C-alpha positions in Angstrom: 226.2 -69.8 57.7 223.7 -67.4 56.1 223.8 -67.0 52.3 223.6 -63.5 51.0 220.1 -63.0 49.5 219.0 -59.9 47.6 216.3 -58.0 49.3 214.2 -57.8 46.1 210.7 -56.3 45.8 211.7 -53.8 48.4 209.1 -51.1 49.1 211.1 -48.5 50.9 208.0 -46.6 51.8 206.7 -49.6 53.7 210.0 -50.9 55.1 211.2 -47.7 56.5 207.9 -46.7 58.1 209.0 -48.4 61.3 211.2 -45.3 62.0 208.0 -43.9 63.5 207.3 -47.1 65.4 204.6 -48.3 63.0 203.8 -52.0 62.5 206.2 -53.4 59.9 207.8 -56.5 61.4 207.2 -59.5 59.2 207.0 -58.7 55.5 206.9 -62.0 53.6 209.9 -63.9 54.7 211.7 -60.8 55.9 211.8 -59.0 59.3 212.7 -55.3 59.1 214.2 -53.3 61.9 215.6 -49.8 62.3 214.9 -47.8 65.4 214.8 -49.1 69.0 211.2 -48.3 69.4 210.1 -50.0 66.2 209.4 -53.6 65.3 212.4 -55.8 66.2 213.9 -52.6 67.6 216.1 -54.5 70.1 218.2 -55.6 67.0 219.2 -52.0 66.5 222.6 -50.9 67.7 220.9 -47.9 69.2 218.8 -50.1 71.5 219.7 -49.8 75.2 221.4 -53.2 75.7 224.9 -52.5 77.1 227.9 -54.7 76.7 231.2 -55.2 78.6 234.1 -55.2 76.1 237.7 -54.3 76.5 237.4 -54.1 80.3 234.6 -51.4 80.4 230.8 -51.1 80.1 229.4 -49.6 76.9 225.8 -48.3 77.1 224.9 -49.6 73.6 226.5 -51.5 70.7 226.5 -48.2 68.8 228.7 -46.6 71.5 231.3 -49.4 71.2 231.2 -49.6 67.4 231.7 -45.8 66.9 234.5 -45.6 69.4 236.5 -48.4 67.7 236.9 -46.2 64.6 239.6 -44.2 66.4 243.1 -44.8 67.8 242.8 -41.9 70.3 241.9 -43.4 73.7 240.6 -40.1 75.0 238.2 -39.8 72.1 237.1 -43.4 72.4 236.3 -42.6 76.0 234.4 -39.5 75.0 232.2 -41.6 72.7 231.7 -44.3 75.5 230.5 -41.6 77.8 228.1 -40.0 75.3 224.6 -39.7 76.8 222.8 -41.3 73.9 223.5 -43.7 71.1 222.7 -40.9 68.6 225.3 -38.7 70.3 227.8 -41.6 70.1 227.1 -42.0 66.4 227.5 -38.3 65.7 230.8 -38.3 67.5 231.9 -41.4 65.6 231.0 -39.8 62.3 233.3 -36.8 62.7 236.2 -36.6 60.3 238.0 -34.0 62.3 240.1 -36.9 63.7 241.5 -39.6 61.5 240.0 -43.0 61.4 242.2 -45.9 62.4 244.2 -47.0 59.3 242.6 -50.5 59.1 239.0 -49.4 59.7 237.7 -50.4 56.3 239.0 -54.0 56.9 238.3 -54.1 60.7 234.7 -52.7 60.8 232.9 -56.0 60.0 234.8 -57.9 62.7 234.2 -55.0 65.2 230.5 -55.1 64.4 230.4 -58.9 64.7 232.2 -58.8 68.1 229.8 -56.2 69.6 226.6 -57.7 68.2 227.7 -61.2 69.4 228.5 -59.9 72.8 225.2 -58.0 73.0 223.1 -61.1 72.2 225.2 -63.3 74.5 224.9 -60.8 77.4 221.1 -60.4 77.2 219.4 -63.9 77.0 216.1 -62.4 76.0 217.7 -61.0 72.9 218.9 -64.4 71.9 215.4 -65.8 72.3 214.0 -63.0 70.2 216.6 -63.5 67.5 215.9 -67.2 67.4 212.2 -66.5 67.1 212.7 -65.0 63.7 213.1 -68.5 62.3 214.7 -68.5 58.9 213.4 -65.1 57.8 215.8 -62.6 56.3 216.7 -59.8 58.7 216.9 -56.4 57.1 218.1 -53.2 58.7 215.9 -50.7 56.8 218.3 -47.8 57.2 217.6 -45.5 54.2 220.9 -43.7 54.6 223.2 -46.7 54.9 224.0 -48.8 51.9 226.7 -50.9 53.8 225.1 -51.9 57.1 221.5 -51.4 55.9 219.3 -51.8 52.9 219.8 -48.2 51.8 217.0 -46.0 50.3 215.9 -48.5 47.6 216.7 -51.9 49.1 219.8 -52.5 47.1 222.2 -51.9 50.0 224.4 -54.7 51.4 222.5 -55.1 54.6 225.6 -56.3 56.4 224.1 -55.9 59.9 221.1 -58.0 59.0 223.4 -60.6 57.5 225.6 -60.6 60.7 222.4 -61.2 62.8 221.4 -64.1 60.5 224.9 -65.7 61.0 224.6 -65.2 64.7 221.1 -66.7 64.7 222.5 -69.7 62.8 225.3 -70.1 65.3 222.9 -70.0 68.3 220.6 -72.5 66.6 223.6 -74.9 66.1 224.6 -74.4 69.7 221.1 -75.5 70.8 221.3 -78.6 68.7 224.7 -79.6 70.3 223.3 -79.3 73.8 
């Protein structure tokens, strides 16, 4: 199990530069990711690695995650059918419909489920995740203090931490076999 580590010495100008696809990747003992076309972009929920969950195919992890915020099956389907991950995210961020009542509690498990399924569905992603060794994985999302590092590196980086936990599990599975 990964231990929560502060990001520390975070240079937001450097870490978020991968939004434009620049070379960021390894930074000390950290690997930064954010956009699908940047370093470690396949770790992004916007990356085009679909998953089968709840009996249907979701084009990206972002599609699934955003849809799970709502109880309305028709709205979840609208999000699933969104043409891009960004469109799915925009639909999921609406507050014109109520979020499911347990969302604050459920969101971490929903994310864990979709990320795990994504990396189990696509073996190359598992290999890529294991290739990060023991480095800290940081989603350098400047606008997200919960899933990412936030604008100044003090965010919770929950997505990065979930990926580290998954990497640890995959490594343990390899040892068992």
